[in-house]
C-alpha angles and dihedrals in degrees: 000000000000121000103248132195087232089072087066098036097043103026127121117314114245131188114269129216113238101192130048136175091269097041133267094344124060118241127209128197112222108208101196108151119210093010102058112152095351122154095269097057093039090054093046095049093041089079089055093054092043090064099250091128122084089230122026132225138170131235130209128182104198113098089209087073094057094110090060095053131088097217140006120229111203116200105210096211090079095036101092092165144348093270093055091059101041094046090066100035106040138146092054125220108218090208091061116083116226111214123203111219129190134133094194131092115261092241091053092048091052099043100039106026095030092228112169118209104184096095100044096089111135094004102105129061098182138020134219106194144130095260119097093233090065121112089236117024116225115206125167091218141353144207128223134179109270092246089059094061086090087074093055128085110254092243090062094059121081111186111235119248105238103173120135115282115253108236090210092068120125119249109249145347136198133189110209129162100155104070110173101053130146095252092060089221094156092053090050092051091048088058091049089052090065088070107023139023115267116169114208120205123192137040091319095055140048096250129077136195126170118315136322112290110219120156093255091059089075096214119174110244093204096052105027105119094216094053089044090055091048095046094049102035104044137055097213136032121204107224098180118166122231092227137031102229125146112273093356110151124158136195091276090083094054103035097089104025093112091055124081092256130108120232119226105207132198123178144092097279124109091239093195087072095058107026132056118261115275092006097115145026118238111218089199087075093061144049113238090260093048091048092052090050091050093051093048091048091054092046090058094042104055096174091061091042092054090056086076087072098052089096090069089072090063108026139048122212124206130192097200094100096139093049093048092049092053087055088052089051091052091051092050091051088061091053116092090210090066090068096051117115115281131146133184094223097178103036095169090057096047099040102035111018096041091049088068095210114185114231094215136355126231109220118230 
């Protein structure tokens, strides 16, 4: 059963707090060194302040205001160690939940951002993460039944492009700028290239277009010229994750879902839980040679290829995952249960071990 927005919008009714430290609206401190108040967070929270969320909240970035906030949201990219966090946020108020936030895989956080997790035992009360056992679920995008779009703000809905598919399109495209990652995605694609055309843009390929597209760059998927070229010039889009961790899905999956292009996914998520049926091809079901053969078969059988767009008649995809999740955060801050006692006593076990990240993938 797909995870639907309606579960949040139409779930059980819970009591709501009416007074907070800062007044009638809860306030959260975002500790995001060295990214306080940058364009990414401002853009994400702007939807909250514009009134697109069912329940409002406010955000501040200055740690000096911590005593006037109802919760502290700690972005792990800047939290190199325990001392870095506590130096800014001490003394601690035990009535104030500390929320761990990251949308990256633990292995990526450790290898790239050098975040160390060993000393975080007992520090966090809540989590904001991509795994379903998090207190607040972070997803880079989401899908709802088409009839449920009435519950979404208009800015969250990108109408799908349904024009006829050009048979002269090239086979597949990938955007990759992190080459030596645990999932060995580049090596897999190189093997596919022996049998079918796959154009690679970015630092890992020989083609370029625009700038690197990481989530914090806040590009617009419906107007970005590089994504537009991909969505209109290719039949398939390789949305391969940089790490194989349970339930780890990034924005790559959602970026092009409103274009007439089929994503080819590869990761450790059960994609049937987050994507419409028959809307994608899972590379885990094929060897590189078998995948190439499947893509070429569909290229030469357009009627079968176009069946991968039938889902658009019944579902609507949205790429505003970060905005939606901040609305979820606001809603939780209104819920008295959110302030009940809870501690992640063994953070290394919950965050790292229970993510089941594979250290290295063997290619088929």
